[in-house]
N, C-alpha and C positions, 0 to 999 in steps of 0.2 A: 701616225700611220707608218707601218714598216713593211719590209719585204722579207719573204722567206726563201732561202736558197736550200737546195738539196744535193747531197752527194750519196751515191749508192756504192756499196761494197759487198763483198762475199767472203765467207770463210767456211771451212769444213771442220767439223769436230765430232767426237764421239762422247757419249755420256751414258750414265745409268741413273735412273730416278729410283731412289730407295732411301729408307731410313734404317740405319744399322740396328737400332733398338727394336725394330719390328721383325716379326717372323717372315720367312720367305713367302708364306701364304698370304699374309696381310699386305706385304709389298706388292705381290702379284694382283691382289684384289683392288688395291688403290691405283697402282701405276701401270698395270697390264704389261704389254710387251716391252714397255719402256723400262721395266725393272729387270730385264735380262742380265744375269750376272756377268755375261761376256760383253756387255755394252752394246750400243748401236750408234749409228751416226746420222748426221743431217748435213745438208748443204744449206747453210744459213744465208739469207739475203738481208742486208742491213741498209736502212735509209737514215742518214743523219741530216737533220734540218736545223738551220740556224736562222733566227728571225731577229730583225733589228732595223735601225735606220740606215740608209745608204750614206756612206762616207762621201761628202762632197768633193774631196780631193781625189779619191781613187775611183769612185763610182761603185764600190763594192759594199755589200753588207759584211762580207768576210772574203778574203782571198781564197778562191777554190783550191789553189795549189797548196796553201797552208792547211786547209781542211783535209785534203787528201793525205798529206804527210802525217797529220795527227791520227787519222783513222788507220793508216798503215802501221804506225808506231805503237799506238795504244790499244788497237783492236786486232787487226789482221795478224801482225807479228806475234801477238800475245796468245791468240786463240786458235789460229789456223793450224789444222792437222794435229790438234792436241786431244788427249783424253781429258775432258774437263775435270772429272773426278780426281784423276791422278796427277795431272800436270799443271793445274791452275790453282794457286794458293787459296783464292777466295772460295773454291768449292771443296776444300778439304773437309769442311764441316757444314757447308751450305749445299742443299740439294740443287743441282744445276737444271732447274726448271726453266722454261722459256722466260717466265717472269723474273726469276733471279738473275738469269744471264743478261737481260736487258738493263737491269739496275746496275750490275757490275760494269757494263759497257758505259752507261751514263756516267757513273762515278769516276771512271778512268779518263773520260773526255772532258768533263765539266771544268776541272781546274785549268784547262788549256784554252778555254773559250772566254772571250771578254765578258766581264760581269754585266755589261749593258746589253748583251745578246741573250736571247732565249734559245735553249737547246731542247730539241725533241728528237726522239729516236723511235724508229719502228723496226722490228725484227721479225722476219718470217722464219719459222722452223721448218715448215712445209708450205706447199702452195695454199693450203687451207687454214693453217694455224699461224697466227701472228699476234704480236703485242705492241703497244705503244707506251712510251714513258716520256714524260716531260715535266717541266717545273710547274 
């Protein structure tokens, strides 16, 4: 039996959903307003959850201060106030959809979380649109 802890964070970023090999008309038909050639932005809300056994010495599943520092370093500093298409190497060739963004965040955090802990991430792009990614 384990416990799950949660840490919430926020970042703001712009992006454009499109495929370069498609026509403007096809991009507009598939991605709608999100395919605006001048980009558009979101105020993302992130929830990082760590599950595992409580350490009998510290009483922690994971030190929340350490989790906060990891999120700041590997997510907020990396994505906040960026144009995802232009400024973030993972999205030079990868469409920065909600689904792809959450996988990038997961892959940036996973190496820094103990292997005996489960990592789960939820990301809201809007109040109504979110995704969850976990092991």
